[in-house]
Backbone bond lengths (Angstrom), bond angles and torsions (degrees), N, CA, C in turn:
res aa  C-N    CA-C-N  psi(-1)  N-CA   C-N-CA  omega(-1)  CA-C   N-CA-C  phi
1 M - - - 1.470 - - 1.558 108.49 -
2 P 1.350 116.08 131.57 1.391 114.72 178.08 1.640 117.13 -67.86
3 N 1.301 116.64 152.56 1.359 119.82 -178.64 1.537 110.58 -66.78
4 Q 1.368 119.76 139.59 1.364 121.47 -177.27 1.513 114.40 -61.87
5 S 1.228 117.64 -39.60 1.462 122.19 178.04 1.567 115.00 -64.51
6 I 1.269 115.60 -31.78 1.452 119.10 -179.83 1.522 105.78 -77.38
7 V 1.303 118.56 -39.97 1.517 118.12 179.11 1.644 110.06 -63.10
8 A 1.421 114.15 -40.84 1.475 116.32 174.38 1.463 111.15 -60.73
9 M 1.326 118.95 -44.31 1.306 120.11 -175.49 1.590 113.54 -65.23
10 K 1.306 120.91 -41.26 1.395 126.45 169.83 1.506 115.04 -56.04
11 K 1.388 117.11 -47.96 1.395 124.70 166.69 1.540 116.02 -47.11
12 N 1.261 115.04 -55.88 1.512 121.06 -177.71 1.549 108.83 -63.83
13 R 1.297 122.67 -34.61 1.432 127.09 177.78 1.540 105.82 -65.32
14 L 1.391 117.36 -51.36 1.446 121.89 -176.66 1.602 108.61 -58.20
15 N 1.291 118.05 -44.18 1.411 128.37 177.36 1.541 110.24 -56.29
16 S 1.388 113.43 -46.30 1.567 114.38 -179.22 1.463 111.19 -65.23
17 I 1.317 118.61 -37.13 1.425 126.06 -171.29 1.564 104.39 -71.32
18 R 1.331 113.81 -44.11 1.518 120.06 178.58 1.488 107.25 -63.90
19 G 1.305 119.45 -42.49 1.493 120.84 176.91 1.576 115.00 -58.53
20 A 1.390 111.13 -46.53 1.376 117.99 -179.17 1.559 117.31 -66.87
21 E 1.353 109.40 -27.95 1.506 118.09 177.23 1.508 110.34 -66.26
22 G 1.399 116.03 -46.41 1.391 125.67 173.45 1.520 115.05 -58.55
23 V 1.322 118.66 -44.79 1.410 120.77 178.84 1.498 112.83 -62.82
24 Y 1.356 118.96 -42.86 1.412 122.16 178.97 1.538 113.34 -72.53
25 R 1.292 114.88 -33.80 1.517 116.97 175.31 1.527 108.58 -61.08
26 V 1.291 121.13 -45.93 1.499 125.63 -179.32 1.587 105.40 -62.41
27 A 1.356 119.68 -50.92 1.434 125.54 178.59 1.569 108.04 -52.21
28 A 1.294 122.70 -51.22 1.415 126.83 -177.99 1.593 111.03 -58.44
29 L 1.359 111.61 -47.40 1.519 113.88 175.87 1.496 116.77 -57.42
30 L 1.368 115.62 -47.43 1.479 121.70 177.40 1.360 117.36 -62.27
31 S 1.350 119.49 -36.63 1.467 129.00 172.98 1.509 115.48 -58.37
32 K 1.296 116.73 -29.34 1.453 123.25 176.92 1.396 109.04 -67.47
33 Y 1.382 123.94 -23.93 1.407 127.59 176.12 1.336 117.33 -102.28
34 N 1.299 118.59 23.35 1.474 128.94 168.72 1.591 105.16 70.40
35 I 1.314 117.71 31.23 1.430 118.16 176.64 1.543 107.68 -97.15
36 H 1.306 118.28 133.99 1.522 124.22 177.27 1.533 102.93 -76.37
37 V 1.213 117.98 123.96 1.497 127.37 177.63 1.508 113.65 -127.61
38 A 1.457 112.17 130.04 1.409 118.34 -178.06 1.536 110.26 -132.30
39 P 1.344 123.10 116.75 1.379 125.31 175.77 1.496 112.20 -63.72
40 T 1.245 126.22 144.84 1.424 129.46 174.31 1.370 116.61 -77.39
41 M 1.332 116.36 -18.42 1.500 126.33 -177.19 1.479 111.47 57.98
42 G 1.359 116.71 37.29 1.479 121.89 171.93 1.632 109.65 80.27
43 N 1.276 119.15 10.21 1.403 122.37 -179.33 1.588 113.62 -84.54
44 A 1.347 114.42 -4.75 1.433 119.95 -177.60 1.556 106.23 -128.55
45 S 1.264 117.30 130.75 1.506 118.28 -171.16 1.590 109.45 -68.92
46 C 1.329 115.44 -36.48 1.501 111.20 -170.51 1.615 109.76 -122.91
47 V 1.334 116.74 19.75 1.399 121.95 175.95 1.484 113.44 -132.42
48 D 1.207 121.43 127.77 1.491 123.14 172.36 1.367 116.06 -100.60
49 L 1.327 118.95 -33.55 1.508 118.50 178.61 1.574 106.38 -131.97
50 L 1.407 108.42 150.34 1.544 113.86 168.66 1.556 101.63 -113.68
51 A 1.283 111.23 131.17 1.471 117.68 178.62 1.654 109.11 -119.22
52 A 1.311 110.84 133.86 1.418 118.99 -179.38 1.562 118.05 -126.20
53 S 1.207 123.72 150.21 1.283 124.89 176.13 1.457 113.06 -63.02
54 E 1.371 121.85 167.01 1.427 129.28 -178.03 1.589 111.37 -56.31
55 D 1.336 112.40 -42.61 1.470 117.08 177.77 1.584 116.87 -84.39
56 G 1.405 113.99 -9.90 1.341 119.09 -178.33 1.544 120.08 82.84
57 A 1.421 112.61 4.89 1.419 117.66 -177.11 1.530 113.71 -79.39
58 K 1.272 120.21 -21.43 1.399 123.22 -176.83 1.518 110.20 -132.67
59 S 1.371 116.66 136.80 1.522 116.68 177.28 1.479 109.22 -145.66
60 I 1.255 113.29 153.77 1.594 122.06 166.84 1.399 115.80 -131.00
61 A 1.309 117.86 171.16 1.489 123.30 177.31 1.407 109.06 -109.41
62 I 1.228 117.75 147.70 1.529 125.08 -179.06 1.541 108.99 -130.25
63 Q 1.445 111.79 127.93 1.437 114.45 171.10 1.527 106.60 -101.50
64 V 1.385 114.56 126.20 1.541 114.71 177.05 1.521 113.11 -97.65
65 K 1.148 120.29 135.57 1.430 128.85 167.50 1.483 112.35 -119.02
66 S 1.316 112.19 124.46 1.499 118.82 -175.22 1.531 113.37 -117.85
67 A 1.264 118.38 140.31 1.452 127.34 171.76 1.452 113.28 -142.95
68 G 1.301 114.44 143.77 1.523 120.74 178.54 1.495 110.05 178.42
69 D 1.424 105.64 -168.17 1.489 113.07 -175.23 1.506 113.65 53.23
70 G 1.404 114.68 36.91 1.412 124.59 177.05 1.623 107.62 75.28
71 H 1.305 125.38 5.06 1.350 127.97 177.85 1.604 114.78 -74.17
72 A 1.365 108.98 -24.20 1.418 114.98 179.91 1.480 111.81 -83.12
73 N 1.313 118.14 -16.89 1.457 120.86 -174.23 1.587 112.09 -89.50
74 R 1.368 114.46 80.92 1.410 120.52 179.47 1.431 106.65 -135.35
75 N 1.418 116.41 175.64 1.485 120.46 179.89 1.577 101.42 -116.07
76 K 1.250 118.95 146.74 1.415 122.19 174.15 1.612 103.81 -130.20
77 Y 1.399 112.06 157.69 1.460 119.31 -178.91 1.509 109.57 -122.53
78 I 1.376 114.74 132.49 1.381 118.51 179.25 1.620 105.54 -124.07
79 A 1.225 119.74 118.57 1.477 122.85 -178.81 1.492 107.80 50.44
80 G 1.339 115.98 45.31 1.533 120.91 174.02 1.416 113.66 78.92
81 Q 1.374 119.42 -6.34 1.460 120.43 177.56 1.497 114.40 -93.76
82 K 1.315 117.62 130.25 1.484 121.59 -177.69 1.418 110.50 -76.39
83 I 1.450 122.51 124.62 1.283 127.96 168.27 1.559 113.49 -100.02
84 A 1.117 115.06 96.33 1.578 117.86 -175.55 1.575 115.84 -79.76
85 G 1.329 110.15 156.28 1.476 113.60 174.56 1.532 113.42 100.94
86 K 1.272 116.29 -170.97 1.392 123.61 -173.14 1.603 113.23 -73.03
87 Y 1.294 118.59 147.03 1.443 115.05 -178.96 1.618 100.48 -152.84
88 W 1.333 109.69 166.53 1.558 117.76 169.20 1.464 110.61 -125.37
89 L 1.299 115.25 140.51 1.388 121.83 175.73 1.540 112.93 -73.58
90 I 1.289 119.82 138.53 1.381 122.64 -175.88 1.691 106.47 -103.49
91 G 1.202 113.93 -42.57 1.516 122.68 177.81 1.500 110.39 148.28
92 R 1.458 107.13 -176.18 1.438 112.95 -178.89 1.528 120.33 -78.98
93 R 1.377 112.72 -22.92 1.387 125.81 -179.83 1.502 111.47 -100.04
94 P 1.331 120.09 149.59 1.600 122.05 173.19 1.562 105.36 -53.30
95 P 1.388 114.15 142.58 1.447 116.76 -179.47 1.480 112.18 -69.53
96 I 1.304 115.78 150.47 1.528 124.98 173.06 1.524 104.90 -82.53
97 W 1.374 115.29 155.13 1.444 117.01 166.46 1.503 117.85 -139.00
98 S 1.124 112.84 157.20 1.493 119.86 -179.75 1.613 110.01 -163.18
99 N 1.259 114.45 152.98 1.514 120.22 -177.97 1.460 111.31 -60.67
100 E 1.359 115.98 -30.43 1.533 123.18 175.42 1.365 119.70 -98.86
101 L 1.382 114.31 20.07 1.546 119.28 172.87 1.562 106.06 -119.50
102 W 1.206 116.75 133.14 1.517 126.92 171.70 1.472 109.53 -128.45
103 Y 1.295 110.74 150.52 1.601 117.48 168.55 1.500 109.02 -107.53
104 A 1.438 107.49 145.59 1.431 119.37 174.93 1.442 106.84 -112.07
105 F 1.305 128.21 105.82 1.401 125.16 167.46 1.466 120.20 -87.41
106 V 1.302 117.94 115.97 1.436 121.11 -170.70 1.510 112.58 -102.66
107 D 1.249 120.26 125.80 1.479 126.99 174.88 1.530 106.67 -96.68
108 L 1.263 119.37 94.46 1.497 125.90 -173.22 1.550 106.95 -63.29
109 D 1.346 122.07 -22.15 1.416 118.22 176.47 1.495 114.69 -79.79
110 D 1.276 120.42 -4.54 1.428 126.72 -171.67 1.474 105.93 -126.58
111 V 1.489 113.24 93.59 1.366 118.04 -168.74 1.579 106.56 -79.03
112 Q 1.376 120.83 -30.74 1.459 124.61 -176.10 1.549 117.61 -69.38
113 T 1.412 112.45 -49.26 1.499 118.83 -174.35 1.448 111.43 -135.74
114 G 1.246 119.48 24.91 1.457 123.13 179.44 1.438 123.59 -76.61
115 I 1.273 119.76 18.11 1.621 123.77 169.95 1.381 114.23 -114.66
116 Y 1.348 114.77 124.64 1.448 125.24 176.35 1.431 112.08 -113.43
117 F 1.453 114.02 114.46 1.505 113.42 173.84 1.425 114.43 -97.89
118 I 1.385 115.10 131.21 1.431 124.41 -169.78 1.413 111.68 -132.51
119 P 1.370 122.16 123.61 1.419 120.26 177.30 1.584 111.93 -60.95
120 S 1.348 115.87 142.85 1.471 113.72 -173.25 1.538 110.37 -59.37
121 K 1.372 119.72 -25.83 1.396 121.15 176.72 1.568 116.84 -51.13
122 W 1.386 108.32 -43.76 1.531 120.05 177.70 1.630 107.48 -56.06
123 V 1.366 107.67 -51.90 1.518 111.88 -172.74 1.461 112.08 -62.44
124 A 1.432 116.25 -44.54 1.479 123.79 177.31 1.527 111.52 -52.40
125 A 1.333 109.69 -44.48 1.592 116.25 -170.42 1.474 105.16 -73.59
126 F 1.392 122.32 -42.06 1.367 119.01 179.09 1.498 116.73 -64.24
127 C 1.400 112.37 -42.89 1.443 119.81 175.72 1.550 118.84 -62.81
128 S 1.321 110.06 -21.97 1.443 114.47 -178.48 1.482 116.16 -59.93
129 G 1.324 113.92 -24.83 1.518 116.41 179.17 1.483 115.87 -87.68
130 I 1.278 118.86 -9.23 1.578 124.70 178.10 1.485 107.31 -84.10
131 K 1.296 106.75 125.58 1.576 115.88 175.11 1.523 109.79 -131.65
132 N 1.293 114.45 158.67 1.478 118.55 177.14 1.506 116.71 48.23
133 V 1.335 114.33 50.42 1.431 122.32 170.01 1.559 107.09 -123.78
134 N 1.349 112.02 160.83 1.523 116.30 170.64 1.430 115.14 -73.17
135 Y 1.389 115.10 -38.71 1.475 118.80 179.93 1.438 111.89 -134.41
136 F 1.337 119.46 145.00 1.355 123.12 176.21 1.554 109.05 -82.79
137 F 1.266 121.63 153.40 1.551 122.76 -174.23 1.436 109.52 -157.78
138 I 1.292 118.59 165.44 1.403 125.68 176.62 1.533 107.55 -133.81
139 P 1.384 119.08 124.12 1.466 119.64 178.00 1.511 114.37 -81.25
140 I 1.373 116.02 162.61 1.481 118.01 -174.37 1.432 113.52 -69.05
141 S 1.430 117.72 -21.27 1.467 123.00 171.66 1.554 112.65 -52.73
142 V 1.348 113.42 -37.76 1.503 123.19 173.88 1.459 115.17 -80.23
143 A 1.261 115.36 -46.30 1.471 121.99 178.21 1.625 111.23 -56.10
144 G 1.357 108.00 -44.09 1.515 116.38 -174.83 1.529 110.48 -59.24
145 K 1.270 121.68 -19.33 1.433 123.43 -179.31 1.641 106.46 -73.86
146 A 1.333 116.55 -15.17 1.380 120.43 -169.74 1.526 111.60 -109.34
147 Q 1.399 112.63 11.63 1.442 115.75 -173.53 1.598 115.19 -66.42
148 S 1.258 116.16 -20.08 1.384 117.07 175.68 1.540 114.86 -100.72
149 N 1.297 113.97 11.96 1.475 119.25 176.77 1.523 119.78 -69.29
150 L 1.282 116.81 -6.20 1.449 123.04 179.91 1.528 111.92 -53.70
151 N 1.294 117.69 -43.40 1.486 124.02 -178.56 1.563 106.54 -70.58
152 S 1.291 120.88 -37.25 1.457 120.80 175.68 1.497 113.40 -65.08
153 L 1.414 115.15 -38.32 1.436 117.32 176.96 1.532 109.12 -69.55
154 L 1.276 121.44 -41.39 1.457 121.84 175.74 1.492 116.50 -61.67
155 E 1.247 112.39 -37.12 1.542 116.95 -179.57 1.685 104.95 -70.66
156 Q 1.300 117.75 -44.00 1.456 115.15 178.90 1.604 115.10 -62.04
157 I 1.343 112.71 -38.90 1.390 117.50 172.06 1.471 116.21 -55.37
158 A 1.359 111.47 -43.67 1.450 120.70 178.53 1.523 114.78 -70.18
159 G 1.355 113.59 -13.57 1.451 117.16 -174.28 1.428 114.14 81.92
160 K 1.320 123.57 15.48 1.436 126.19 -175.47 1.469 117.30 -100.81
161 G 1.390 117.04 -2.05 1.433 118.43 177.77 1.464 106.85 -171.11
162 C 1.446 111.39 178.73 1.487 117.21 -177.81 1.491 105.70 -111.38
163 P 1.321 117.23 168.34 1.403 120.44 -174.70 1.478 109.38 -67.53
164 V 1.314 112.36 159.63 1.466 122.52 -178.84 1.516 106.76 -74.67
165 D 1.360 119.36 144.20 1.430 124.33 -175.60 1.511 109.85 -79.07
166 I 1.257 115.75 162.78 1.547 120.95 174.00 1.455 106.11 -57.22
167 P 1.304 118.38 131.96 1.397 121.91 -178.26 1.597 113.52 -66.56
168 K 1.252 117.95 144.58 1.493 117.54 -179.25 1.500 111.31 -66.78
169 G 1.481 118.09 -24.62 1.481 118.83 178.43 1.457 112.97 -87.55
170 M 1.279 122.11 16.91 1.457 123.66 -176.39 1.581 113.77 -57.81
171 I 1.366 117.36 130.08 1.355 121.10 -179.08 1.513 113.36 -78.32
172 W 1.273 114.44 112.12 1.514 113.28 -172.01 1.545 108.58 -94.49
173 V 1.298 120.56 152.64 1.434 117.01 -175.78 1.522 109.86 -139.93
174 G 1.370 115.39 167.71 1.515 120.73 -178.69 1.457 110.64 55.81
175 E 1.381 118.00 -128.61 1.413 119.84 -170.61 1.603 115.56 -69.14
176 N 1.435 114.45 -14.46 1.350 121.29 -178.38 1.555 112.56 -90.21
177 E 1.407 114.39 -5.78 1.499 115.99 -173.86 1.482 109.47 -61.76
178 G 1.381 113.26 135.57 1.470 124.06 176.34 1.579 110.48 90.90
179 K 1.358 122.61 -11.20 1.383 123.38 -177.27 1.465 105.58 -85.62
180 T 1.310 115.09 158.66 1.471 122.01 177.47 1.511 106.48 -86.38
181 T 1.360 115.56 167.14 1.416 122.91 175.63 1.582 110.00 -57.30
182 R 1.339 118.29 -43.55 1.402 122.06 -177.29 1.523 109.25 -66.16
183 Q 1.266 123.73 -31.39 1.471 127.29 -176.74 1.543 105.39 -70.55
184 V 1.340 116.25 -45.79 1.538 120.61 -176.10 1.482 109.06 -64.74
185 I 1.389 118.15 -43.99 1.386 120.21 -175.70 1.608 106.46 -66.65
186 Q 1.282 119.04 -43.10 1.471 120.51 179.01 1.536 109.36 -59.74
187 N 1.372 118.31 -44.43 1.385 121.21 -177.96 1.628 111.59 -59.50
188 L 1.305 112.96 -42.32 1.531 119.00 177.09 1.486 112.58 -79.39
189 K 1.388 121.41 -6.90 1.377 123.13 -179.64 1.646 107.34 64.29
190 L 1.316 118.59 30.93 1.432 123.64 174.95 1.461 108.00 -76.20
191 S 1.241 121.42 119.57 1.406 124.05 175.78 1.511 113.30 -70.02
192 R 1.289 126.74 156.99 1.366 128.59 170.71 1.577 108.19 -65.98
193 W 1.392 119.47 156.59 1.444 121.75 -176.68 1.468 106.36 -64.83
């Protein structure tokens, strides 16, 4: 039987490689649109990439979350309700949000369309309903609503627009279940964009 510490070390190494693959996949995609992208190399706890407009006048931070190799295919439970399908772990603490912070959720199993860009406000609002769990997470059913957000992200980096608002049809979970988008935003004191 393999030593527990060796198994944990191999798992951590695999997670690091998976995370790096996601970071560089996002960087490659943004570079195609003439965005200057710089990885933070682990030097910033909540930021994996800094992205700036071509002239350097506007920049944003991006937190990349990667899942793949079947590791995104799990089930989670919130308040006893099973949330089936793929999800990405956010972390042990509730996510922070800022108008200049976006998340990039990368599905490493989907090379064609597997990157979902989501404003951090969406993520904070979704996670606000999750209580009594070891890790905060976001399912693909929520991330999928953001699949077309690449243009909004590019416009914000270019300084031509503001981020898209939380969709009215957001699927709220846990303590937020049954609430409207407006109620969740007010509870979090999230100002409109």
